[in-house]
C-alpha positions as semicolon CSV with decimal commas, in nm:
position;residue;x (nm);y (nm);z (nm)
1;X;13,104;4,318;6,052
2;X;13,398;4,208;5,888
3;X;13,481;3,806;5,711
4;X;13,772;3,820;5,909
5;X;13,593;3,880;6,233
6;X;13,341;3,593;6,214
7;X;13,609;3,358;6,047
8;X;13,809;3,421;6,399
9;X;13,549;3,398;6,632
10;X;13,434;3,041;6,429
11;X;13,786;2,913;6,451
12;X;13,815;3,015;6,840
13;X;13,474;2,851;6,866
14;X;13,414;2,583;6,626
15;X;13,139;2,401;6,870
16;X;12,932;2,711;6,726
17;X;12,916;2,503;6,419
18;X;12,959;2,162;6,545
19;X;12,766;2,137;6,839
20;X;12,765;1,756;6,827
21;X;13,055;1,547;6,774
22;X;13,463;1,562;6,846
23;X;13,696;1,788;6,626
24;X;14,026;1,681;6,615
25;X;14,201;1,914;6,368
26;X;14,142;2,292;6,275
27;X;14,295;2,507;5,983
28;X;14,216;2,851;5,863
29;X;14,325;3,020;5,530
30;X;14,395;2,655;5,417
31;X;14,632;2,664;5,089
32;X;14,516;2,389;4,800
33;X;14,619;2,427;4,442
34;X;14,674;2,791;4,419
35;X;14,353;2,857;4,634
36;X;14,265;2,944;5,017
37;X;14,000;2,768;5,226
38;X;13,879;3,023;5,483
39;X;13,857;2,708;5,742
40;X;13,906;2,359;5,764
41;X;13,749;2,121;6,046
42;X;13,794;1,752;6,113
43;X;13,472;1,664;6,310
44;X;13,461;1,259;6,397
45;X;13,663;1,214;6,154
46;X;13,515;1,419;5,860
47;X;13,694;1,722;5,734
48;X;13,418;2,013;5,633
49;X;13,500;2,285;5,443
50;X;13,399;2,573;5,540
51;X;13,350;2,913;5,341
52;X;13,241;3,230;5,538
53;X;13,084;3,549;5,389
54;X;12,967;3,889;5,473
55;X;12,711;3,909;5,215
56;X;12,392;3,766;5,111
57;X;12,475;3,400;4,942
58;X;12,525;3,480;4,558
59;X;12,523;3,163;4,283
60;X;12,921;3,270;4,263
61;X;12,960;3,157;4,624
62;X;12,806;2,799;4,522
63;X;13,045;2,727;4,237
64;X;13,338;2,826;4,497
65;X;13,264;2,606;4,725
66;X;13,213;2,286;4,497
67;X;13,536;2,391;4,360
68;X;13,707;2,387;4,686
69;X;13,531;2,034;4,757
70;X;13,617;1,922;4,440
71;X;13,999;2,023;4,457
72;X;13,991;1,855;4,815
73;X;13,901;1,495;4,660
74;X;14,088;1,518;4,399
75;X;14,437;1,593;4,552
76;X;14,357;1,467;4,922
77;X;14,193;1,118;4,756
78;X;13,984;1,212;5,055
79;X;13,601;1,147;4,992
80;X;13,528;1,207;5,393
81;X;13,444;1,561;5,286
82;X;13,153;1,815;5,394
83;X;13,110;2,140;5,308
84;X;12,915;2,473;5,477
85;X;12,913;2,803;5,377
86;X;12,839;3,078;5,645
87;X;12,684;3,392;5,558
88;X;12,564;3,710;5,717
89;X;12,200;3,663;5,514
90;X;12,035;3,356;5,325
91;X;11,773;3,336;5,108
92;X;11,527;3,024;5,193
93;X;11,560;2,900;4,808
94;X;11,892;2,887;4,781
95;X;11,940;2,726;5,120
96;X;11,712;2,466;5,017
97;X;11,907;2,424;4,672
98;X;12,276;2,418;4,884
99;X;12,187;2,154;5,151
100;X;11,982;1,918;4,876
101;X;12,347;1,940;4,760
102;X;12,566;1,869;5,057
103;X;12,619;2,207;5,130
104;X;12,529;2,332;5,499
105;X;12,398;2,640;5,541
106;X;12,500;2,840;5,883
107;X;12,333;3,229;5,931
108;X;12,601;3,420;6,119
109;X;12,526;3,809;6,056
110;X;12,794;3,895;6,284
111;X;12,995;3,759;6,620
112;X;12,722;3,658;6,871
113;X;12,764;3,873;7,170
114;X;12,487;3,699;7,401
115;X;12,426;3,347;7,532
116;X;12,091;3,382;7,387
117;X;12,278;3,455;7,015
118;X;12,467;3,143;7,059
119;X;12,239;2,913;7,186
120;X;12,037;3,014;6,842
121;X;12,369;2,925;6,606
122;X;12,419;2,589;6,793
123;X;12,028;2,507;6,797
124;X;12,001;2,512;6,472
125;X;12,340;2,317;6,386
126;X;12,234;2,048;6,608
127;X;11,884;2,056;6,446
128;X;12,077;2,036;6,105
129;X;12,314;1,712;6,231
130;X;12,017;1,527;6,282
131;X;11,835;1,606;5,944
132;X;12,188;1,490;5,828
133;X;12,189;1,202;5,960
134;X;11,836;1,104;5,905
135;X;11,907;1,109;5,543
136;X;12,251;0,924;5,540
137;X;12,049;0,680;5,705
138;X;11,768;0,709;5,394
139;X;12,062;0,673;5,140
140;X;12,223;0,358;5,334
141;X;11,932;0,163;5,231
142;X;11,998;0,242;4,882
143;X;12,356;0,097;4,901
144;X;12,603;0,047;4,605
145;X;12,336;-0,135;4,390
146;X;12,444;-0,072;3,998
147;X;12,000;0,021;3,938
148;X;11,706;0,020;4,135
149;X;11,421;-0,219;4,048
150;X;11,106;-0,069;3,914
151;X;10,952;-0,261;4,172
152;X;11,134;-0,076;4,462
153;X;11,028;0,280;4,353
154;X;10,662;0,225;4,251
155;X;10,481;0,167;4,559
156;X;10,385;0,361;4,899
157;X;10,692;0,548;4,968
158;X;10,950;0,361;5,159
159;X;11,331;0,409;5,294
160;X;11,500;0,282;4,996
161;X;11,256;0,506;4,774
162;X;11,373;0,792;4,936
163;X;11,724;0,708;4,879
164;X;11,667;0,718;4,571
165;X;11,475;1,012;4,541
166;X;11,751;1,195;4,725
167;X;12,059;1,079;4,494
168;X;11,813;1,146;4,171
169;X;11,771;1,481;4,311
170;X;12,117;1,586;4,424
171;X;12,279;1,445;4,119
172;X;12,064;1,624;3,879
173;X;12,045;1,972;4,058
174;X;12,348;2,077;3,910
175;X;12,332;2,031;3,530
176;X;11,953;2,152;3,584
177;X;12,079;2,472;3,732
178;X;12,289;2,511;3,444
179;X;11,991;2,451;3,200
180;X;11,782;2,681;3,361
181;X;12,040;2,966;3,424
182;X;11,764;3,269;3,431
183;X;11,605;3,147;3,736
184;X;11,694;3,001;4,102
185;X;11,658;2,639;4,102
186;X;11,465;2,507;4,425
187;X;11,477;2,158;4,525
188;X;11,196;1,997;4,720
189;X;11,142;1,671;4,836
190;X;10,998;1,402;5,084
191;X;11,120;1,414;5,387
192;X;10,939;1,131;5,572
193;X;10,860;0,731;5,436
194;X;10,516;0,751;5,569
195;X;10,277;0,947;5,296
196;X;9,932;1,096;5,421
197;X;9,830;1,105;5,097
198;X;9,640;0,874;4,871
199;X;9,621;0,843;4,506
200;X;9,387;0,618;4,270
201;X;9,580;0,591;3,945
202;X;9,327;0,439;3,670
203;X;9,172;0,512;3,372
204;X;8,952;0,152;3,250
205;X;8,944;0,277;2,876
206;X;9,307;0,238;2,832
207;X;9,310;-0,073;3,113
208;X;9,616;0,172;3,263
209;X;9,653;0,113;3,661
210;X;9,458;0,007;3,953
211;X;9,176;0,088;4,085
212;X;9,213;0,110;4,435
213;X;9,397;0,384;4,676
214;X;9,726;0,337;4,777
215;X;9,935;0,559;4,975
216;X;10,134;0,797;4,803
217;X;10,500;0,746;4,643
218;X;10,827;0,914;4,675
219;X;10,871;1,247;4,444
220;X;11,111;1,512;4,427
221;X;11,051;1,883;4,313
222;X;11,272;2,144;4,080
223;X;11,076;2,491;4,187
224;X;11,095;2,804;3,911
225;X;11,009;3,149;3,961
226;X;11,053;3,182;4,364
227;X;11,136;3,524;4,459
228;X;11,122;3,771;4,750
229;X;10,798;3,881;4,639
230;X;10,655;3,566;4,486
231;X;10,508;3,278;4,663
232;X;10,687;2,926;4,597
233;X;10,415;2,754;4,495
234;X;10,188;3,018;4,268
235;X;10,381;2,901;3,934
236;X;10,428;2,560;3,802
237;X;10,720;2,354;3,873
238;X;10,848;2,041;3,750
239;X;10,806;1,721;3,955
240;X;10,906;1,386;3,949
241;X;10,650;1,133;4,105
242;X;10,608;0,812;4,188
243;X;10,245;0,605;4,124
244;X;10,155;0,230;4,029
245;X;10,234;0,282;3,665
246;X;10,613;0,396;3,702
247;X;10,791;0,712;3,760
248;X;10,652;1,037;3,631
249;X;10,831;1,345;3,446
250;X;10,567;1,613;3,529
251;X;10,504;2,040;3,436
252;X;10,311;2,032;3,729
253;X;9,993;2,265;3,863
254;X;9,888;2,105;4,148
255;X;9,829;2,410;4,389
256;X;9,506;2,594;4,350
257;X;9,726;2,947;4,209
258;X;9,928;2,716;3,994
259;X;9,631;2,626;3,842
260;X;9,495;2,948;3,751
261;X;9,829;3,064;3,623
262;X;9,890;2,745;3,410
263;X;9,484;2,752;3,257
264;X;9,557;3,190;3,205
265;X;9,873;3,129;3,034
266;X;9,720;2,917;2,799
267;X;9,456;3,103;2,669
268;X;9,656;3,358;2,653
269;X;9,970;3,222;2,457
270;X;9,713;2,914;2,305
271;X;9,919;2,911;1,944
272;X;10,270;2,897;2,104
273;X;10,144;2,664;2,373
274;X;10,048;2,416;2,120
275;X;10,331;2,442;1,887
276;X;10,571;2,374;2,195
277;X;10,326;2,055;2,286
278;X;10,386;1,933;1,910
279;X;10,730;1,988;1,942
280;X;10,812;1,817;2,256
281;X;10,587;1,514;2,112
282;X;10,621;1,277;2,433
283;X;10,393;1,448;2,651
284;X;10,091;1,314;2,822
285;X;9,798;1,518;2,976
286;X;9,680;1,361;3,319
287;X;9,454;1,578;3,539
288;X;9,377;1,486;3,919
289;X;9,071;1,596;4,129
290;X;9,246;1,658;4,459
291;X;9,013;1,602;4,790
292;X;9,127;1,719;5,101
293;X;9,105;1,480;5,372
294;X;9,339;1,695;5,646
295;X;9,525;2,013;5,597
296;X;9,736;2,006;5,293
297;X;9,706;1,604;5,227
298;X;9,498;1,458;4,962
299;X;9,272;1,187;4,800
300;X;9,467;1,217;4,439
301;X;9,208;1,088;4,144
302;X;9,350;1,060;3,828
303;X;8,997;1,187;3,621
304;X;9,164;1,252;3,236
305;X;9,448;1,070;3,037
306;X;9,536;1,131;2,733
307;X;9,836;1,026;2,534
308;X;10,072;1,255;2,309
309;X;9,905;1,399;2,009
310;X;9,553;1,336;2,154
311;X;9,550;1,710;2,304
312;X;9,594;2,097;2,322
313;X;9,529;2,365;2,475
314;X;9,194;2,414;2,378
315;X;9,129;2,039;2,527
316;X;9,292;2,144;2,898
317;X;9,086;2,471;2,898
318;X;8,714;2,236;2,774
319;X;8,857;1,965;3,057
320;X;8,855;2,242;3,319
321;X;8,563;2,352;3,200
322;X;8,336;2,071;3,189
323;X;8,445;1,972;3,572
324;X;8,428;2,299;3,745
325;X;8,021;2,278;3,565
326;X;8,006;1,898;3,719
327;X;8,197;1,955;4,029
328;X;7,931;1,908;4,264
329;X;7,886;1,618;4,133
330;X;8,191;1,463;4,093
331;X;8,289;1,554;4,461
332;X;7,956;1,406;4,623
333;X;8,061;1,096;4,412
334;X;8,440;1,059;4,514
335;X;8,371;1,156;4,877
336;X;8,124;0,855;4,907
337;X;8,350;0,616;4,722
338;X;8,640;0,744;4,955
339;X;8,464;0,652;5,241
340;X;8,377;0,308;5,153
341;X;8,683;0,239;5,029
342;X;8,971;0,385;5,225
343;X;8,922;0,172;5,612
344;X;9,221;0,448;5,696
345;X;9,055;0,715;5,758
346;X;8,935;0,794;6,098
347;X;8,597;1,012;6,173
348;X;8,815;1,335;6,246
349;X;8,958;1,294;5,857
350;X;8,594;1,147;5,730
351;X;8,422;1,472;5,856
352;X;8,698;1,722;5,716
353;X;8,654;1,554;5,387
354;X;8,298;1,590;5,413
355;X;8,298;1,948;5,531
356;X;8,554;2,074;5,340
357;X;8,636;2,079;4,951
358;X;8,363;2,320;4,857
359;X;8,550;2,432;4,515
360;X;8,709;2,229;4,257
361;X;9,061;2,141;4,294
362;X;9,191;2,021;3,945
363;X;9,557;1,932;3,934
364;X;9,693;1,979;3,610
365;X;10,027;1,745;3,477
366;X;10,210;1,797;3,117
367;X;10,392;1,398;3,166
368;X;10,658;1,204;3,057
369;X;10,634;0,898;3,161
370;X;10,882;0,635;3,251
371;X;10,663;0,284;3,308
372;X;10,740;-0,039;3,349
373;X;10,818;-0,140;2,989
374;X;11,030;0,171;2,928
375;X;11,481;0,112;2,893
376;X;11,493;0,353;3,225
377;X;11,453;0,072;3,493
378;X;11,725;-0,174;3,335
379;X;11,955;0,168;3,305
380;X;12,238;0,226;3,586
381;X;12,183;0,475;3,877
382;X;12,404;0,732;3,629
383;X;12,218;0,644;3,347
384;X;11,887;0,652;3,526
385;X;12,033;1,074;3,642
386;X;12,102;1,180;3,273
387;X;11,790;1,011;3,169
388;X;11,571;1,243;3,439
389;X;11,810;1,573;3,340
390;X;11,693;1,525;2,983
391;X;11,324;1,526;3,045
392;X;11,370;1,804;3,268
393;X;11,565;2,028;3,008
394;X;11,279;1,927;2,750
395;X;11,021;2,094;2,926
396;X;11,193;2,441;2,972
397;X;11,015;2,594;2,687
398;X;10,720;2,497;2,800
399;X;10,780;2,622;3,154
400;X;10,851;2,919;3,052
401;X;10,581;3,042;2,890
402;X;10,406;2,957;3,281
403;X;10,660;3,143;3,459
404;X;10,797;3,421;3,245
C-alpha cells in the first residue's frame, strides 16, 4: 500500500482519526518554510500535524514531526498544536515514547476496506482522545507555577503530583534520548492518582523517614534495552520515585528478573562496578522487601540504607545473600506487622499476602536523592527538569553494565 493512498483516504475521511470533535479545516501537502506536511486538520480549534508512513516508525520520523511542530509554532505563532504519526507498524516502546511527547500514534497498514477495520481504528482514536483529556486535566492541576513545593510531591500520589510527573517526563525525554543514543528509550509513568502500593520509608539508625505505611507516591521511569526478543522489565531501568523523604532518581532493579541481572552483572564485573560507583560519588544504596498483597501491587519495606562511600559491589552481594538466608523469618515478621498496621487491607488482600510471597523479592536501588534540604525544591520547573536529566545522565556508565 502506497503512502499516497492512505493520505487520500484520511483526507477524505478525517473522522477515522478524529471521531470526537468538529473538523473545521483541512489541507494536504501543506508547505511551511520549505517543508511539506502530509496533512493538516483543525479540530475543535486545535491544529493537527499528520505525517503518514508506510513503514514501521523509525527514529528519524520522530525528528521529522517534531521539526514540523517547531516550524508551525515559530512561523504560525500558534501554540495550539498537536502531532499525529500514522504508520503501517508501530513498535510498542516507540509508541509509548511518542505519546509521552504528545505525538499520537495511529496504526493504519492499509486503506480500510470493511466497516470492522474502520471501527477498530476509530475505537482506538476515541480511546486516545479520552486519555489525552485525562492527561490535560492532570496538567491543569499543575497550572503555571514557577516551581512545585516539596510538600506537593512527597505525599501519596495526587493530581498535582501526577501533573509534575507528566511534565518532568515529557520535558526530559528528548535530552535523555540523545544521551542514550544506542538505546530505545521507553517512558513509563503512573496513570491514576490512587496507588494500591504501600511504602514504608524508614531507617531508625539514621533517623530517616517515618515508621508507617503510606500510599505510593508519583513515579516515572525510563526503560532501556527493550527489544522484540527481550521482555520490557527484564533489565534494570532508571526510575524517579517520590516517597516521604523526597524524590529519588534510581538505577532500579525492582522485578525479580532485573534483580537477577543486576546481581549477576555486579558479580561478573565487580571491579568495573566499584570504579564507576566511586566515580559517580553521589549514590546511596537502598533495598526493599516487596510483599505482594494483590497481583502486581506490593508493600515496599526499606530494609537497607547506605550513604555514598559506605558500600560497594561486594556489599550488595552480601546483603542479598543475608536476606535470602533469613527470608522466612523476615517474611513472617513483616506479614504480621502489615496486617496489624494497615487497616486498609481487606480479608481477600490479607489472604493473598499470607498465601503468596514464597520466595525473596528484594528490590535493589542505586539512588541519587533530592531530599527536602536540597536546592532542587527551590528551583523553577525548567531548572528541575535540568537537574533530573543530569542525574539520569550520570547513571549511564553504570546502566551500561546491566543492559549491554
